[in-house]
C-alpha positions in Angstrom: 70.6 196.6 110.4 73.7 197.6 108.5 76.2 194.8 108.3 79.8 195.7 109.0 82.3 195.8 106.1 85.6 194.1 107.0 89.0 194.2 105.4 89.6 191.3 103.0 93.1 190.4 101.9 94.8 193.5 100.6 91.6 195.6 100.7 90.7 197.8 103.6 87.0 198.2 104.5 86.6 201.3 102.4 88.1 199.5 99.4 85.9 196.5 99.9 82.9 198.8 100.0 84.1 200.6 96.8 84.6 197.3 94.8 81.1 196.0 95.8 79.7 199.4 94.8 81.3 198.9 91.4 79.9 195.4 91.0 76.4 196.8 91.8 76.6 199.1 88.7 76.4 196.1 86.4 73.3 195.9 84.1 70.5 193.4 84.7 67.3 192.4 83.0 64.6 195.0 84.0 67.2 196.3 86.5 66.3 193.5 88.9 69.9 193.5 90.4 69.8 189.8 91.2 73.0 189.7 93.2 74.2 189.6 96.8 77.7 189.7 98.4 79.2 188.2 101.5 82.5 189.3 103.1 84.4 186.3 104.5 88.0 185.6 105.6 88.4 183.5 102.5 87.4 186.3 100.1 84.4 188.1 98.6 81.5 185.9 97.7 79.1 186.7 94.9 75.7 185.1 95.3 72.6 184.9 93.0 69.5 186.4 94.6 66.7 183.9 93.4 64.1 186.2 94.9 64.8 188.6 92.1 64.5 186.0 89.3 62.0 186.6 86.5 60.0 183.3 86.3 58.4 184.2 82.9 61.0 186.1 80.9 63.9 184.1 82.4 62.5 180.7 83.5 65.8 178.9 83.6 67.6 181.9 85.2 70.0 182.2 82.3 69.8 186.0 82.3 70.1 186.1 86.1 73.5 184.3 85.7 74.5 186.7 82.9 73.7 189.7 85.1 75.7 188.2 88.0 78.6 187.5 85.6 78.5 191.2 84.6 78.7 192.2 88.3 81.6 189.7 88.8 83.5 191.4 85.9 83.1 194.8 87.6 84.2 193.4 90.9 87.3 191.8 89.4 88.2 194.9 87.4 87.8 197.3 90.4 90.0 195.0 92.5 92.7 194.9 89.9 92.6 198.8 89.6 93.4 198.9 93.3 96.6 196.8 92.9 95.3 193.4 94.0 95.0 190.2 92.0 91.3 189.1 92.0 91.9 185.3 92.0 88.5 184.0 91.1 86.8 180.6 91.5 83.5 180.0 89.8 80.9 177.8 91.5 83.2 177.0 94.4 80.8 174.9 96.5 78.3 172.4 95.1 76.3 172.4 98.3 75.5 176.2 97.9 73.7 176.7 94.6 73.4 180.5 95.1 77.2 180.9 95.5 78.5 181.8 92.0 82.0 183.0 92.7 84.6 183.5 95.3 87.1 186.4 94.7 90.3 186.4 96.7 92.2 189.7 96.7 95.2 188.5 98.6 98.2 188.9 96.2 99.5 192.2 95.1 99.6 192.9 91.4 100.5 196.0 89.4 97.2 197.3 87.9 96.7 196.4 84.3 96.3 199.7 82.4 93.7 198.2 80.2 91.6 197.2 83.2 92.1 200.5 84.9 90.7 202.1 81.7 87.7 199.8 82.0 87.3 200.5 85.7 87.1 204.2 85.0 84.2 203.4 82.6 82.1 201.5 85.1 80.3 204.5 86.6 79.7 205.9 83.1 78.2 202.8 81.5 74.4 202.7 81.4 71.8 201.3 79.0 70.8 203.8 76.3 67.5 203.2 74.5 67.4 206.5 72.6 67.9 206.9 68.8 71.5 206.5 67.8 73.5 208.7 65.4 74.1 207.8 61.8 77.9 207.4 62.0 79.2 203.9 61.4 81.3 202.3 64.0 84.8 201.7 62.5 86.0 198.2 61.8 89.0 198.5 64.3 86.5 199.3 67.1 84.4 196.3 66.1 87.5 194.2 66.3 88.3 195.6 69.7 84.8 194.6 70.9 85.2 191.1 69.5 88.6 190.8 71.3 86.9 191.9 74.6 84.5 189.0 74.3 87.2 186.5 73.5 89.3 187.5 76.5 86.5 186.4 78.7 86.0 183.0 76.9 83.0 184.1 74.8 82.6 185.0 71.1 81.2 187.8 69.1 80.8 186.3 65.6 80.8 188.3 62.4 77.3 188.5 61.0 76.7 188.7 57.3 73.8 190.4 55.6 71.7 187.2 55.5 72.3 186.6 59.2 71.5 190.2 60.2 68.2 190.1 58.2 67.3 186.7 59.8 68.1 188.1 63.2 65.9 191.1 62.6 63.0 188.7 61.7 63.6 186.7 64.8 63.5 189.8 67.0 60.1 190.7 65.5 58.9 187.1 66.0 60.0 186.8 69.6 58.7 190.3 70.5 55.2 189.2 69.3 55.4 186.0 71.3 56.2 188.0 74.5 53.7 190.8 74.1 51.0 188.2 73.4 51.7 186.5 76.7 49.7 188.1 79.6 52.0 186.6 82.2 55.1 188.2 80.5 53.3 191.5 80.1 52.3 191.5 83.8 55.9 190.7 84.9 57.3 193.3 82.6 54.9 196.0 83.9 55.7 195.1 87.5 59.4 196.0 86.9 58.8 199.0 84.7 56.1 200.8 86.7 58.1 201.4 89.8 57.0 203.9 92.4 59.0 207.2 92.7 62.1 206.6 94.7 62.3 202.9 94.0 65.8 201.5 93.9 65.2 198.9 91.3 63.3 198.3 88.1 63.3 200.7 85.1 61.6 204.0 86.0 60.1 206.0 83.1 62.6 208.9 83.6 65.4 206.4 82.8 63.8 205.1 79.6 64.5 208.2 77.5 62.7 209.0 74.3 62.2 205.9 72.2 63.2 206.1 68.5 60.2 206.3 66.3 62.0 203.8 64.1 65.2 201.9 64.7 66.2 200.6 61.4 63.6 197.9 61.7 64.8 196.6 65.1 62.2 196.3 67.8 63.1 197.9 71.1 61.0 197.4 74.3 59.2 200.5 75.4 60.1 200.8 79.1 57.3 203.2 79.8 58.5 206.0 77.6 55.6 207.9 76.3 57.3 210.4 74.0 58.9 209.4 70.7 62.2 210.6 69.6 63.4 211.4 66.1 63.6 208.5 63.7 66.7 206.4 64.0 67.8 206.4 60.4 71.1 204.6 61.1 71.7 200.9 60.8 72.9 200.3 64.4 75.7 197.9 65.0 73.9 194.8 66.3 76.1 192.0 67.7 75.5 188.6 69.3 77.7 187.3 72.2 77.7 183.5 72.4 79.3 180.6 74.1 80.3 177.1 72.9 78.3 175.5 75.7 75.3 176.5 77.8 76.1 175.4 81.3 75.9 177.6 84.4 79.6 178.4 84.2 79.3 179.3 80.5 76.5 181.7 81.3 78.5 183.4 84.1 81.5 183.7 81.7 79.3 185.1 79.0 78.0 187.7 81.5 81.6 188.7 82.2 82.3 188.9 78.4 79.1 191.0 78.0 80.3 193.5 80.6 83.8 193.7 79.2 82.3 194.5 75.7 80.0 197.1 77.3 82.8 198.8 79.2 85.0 198.7 76.1 82.3 200.4 74.2 81.7 203.0 76.9 85.4 203.8 77.1 85.3 204.5 73.4 82.3 206.8 73.7 79.7 204.4 72.5 76.3 203.6 73.9 74.5 200.3 74.1 71.1 198.7 74.7 69.9 195.2 74.8 67.7 193.4 72.2 66.7 190.6 74.6 63.6 189.1 72.9 65.2 186.5 70.7 67.3 185.0 73.5 64.4 185.0 76.0 62.0 182.9 73.9 63.5 179.4 73.9 62.2 178.3 70.5 63.5 181.5 68.9 66.8 181.2 70.7 67.2 177.8 69.1 66.4 179.3 65.7 69.0 182.0 66.3 71.6 179.4 67.2 70.9 177.6 63.9 71.2 180.9 62.1 74.6 181.4 63.6 75.7 178.0 62.3 74.8 175.8 65.2 78.2 176.1 66.9 77.4 178.9 69.4 74.7 179.3 72.0 73.5 182.9 71.7 73.5 184.6 75.1 73.1 188.3 74.5 72.1 190.6 71.6 73.4 194.2 71.8 72.7 197.4 69.8 75.6 199.8 69.8 76.0 203.4 68.6 76.0 206.9 69.9 72.8 208.1 71.5 71.6 211.2 73.5 72.4 211.4 77.2 69.9 209.6 79.5 69.6 209.3 83.3 71.0 206.3 85.1 68.7 203.6 86.5 68.6 203.4 90.3 70.5 201.0 92.4 69.8 199.2 95.7 71.7 200.3 98.8 74.8 198.5 99.9 72.8 197.2 103.0 70.3 195.6 100.7 72.8 193.4 98.9 75.0 192.3 101.8 74.6 188.8 103.3 75.3 188.2 107.0 78.6 186.4 107.7 78.3 182.7 108.0 78.2 181.4 111.6 80.9 178.9 112.5 80.5 176.4 115.3 82.6 176.7 118.4 
């Protein structure tokens, strides 16, 4: 049964449908798409979908919250581009643990040109695991990415040569921990060996050709059987972190991640995730110490310019809509 889409605040039903569609284009671990939405008279609700959690790779659902945070940033940005203010409350009800945010588009606001620029990038952003070119990302662009994280209350610290080398070693260490765990491998294969026509997971056609070398950085092989040219560049590798590690901090870090990714997309850059060192708890603690102990590392990204790759599939709108709550007479 297809649930009806109703007007919410200043948004008519077609606009509500479009902003939810934009939210659904956010990235998620193994393309699990762990979010759902509910249309209410009070606003648009963003819910976590615990049935799409990864109990091995993401036992504490940290990455699930990051993914939902990314969807929330897309939702806010798309609403702003339509001329409405996306007033947002995080974790609005303690008695509903899946409800992560309520967005209320009731006040008119002139679209922010910077956010309109990012909204235009939403359908063009996709994870790119191919070899990157050898050109260096200019310092002003790196500063712009850093600012994008800070606007969303997260931080993208400058990494010196010692920290980069230490991070590279931690990536190798965590990768070996994961590939040596049969439960992790089984979970990973479940989401990367999807049947043709599947609307989730990472199909082989979307993986692209893996680089035969990536400057020493280990990338997961999402089923890609062919190897691309060597990646002789030193890709820009960045860490996005938060000062605390609560549920709200993780949602905010997900929004920061998406703002960084869309800023990169708008500038013609590609990105992929180096998730291993933040998925293994012991290694994540080592990474935190490597960064000085002041930040909780949430995401590690690889940025550059790669070859075009297909998009990963998305679930249908009907799959992510929750029924309206029933009210007593």
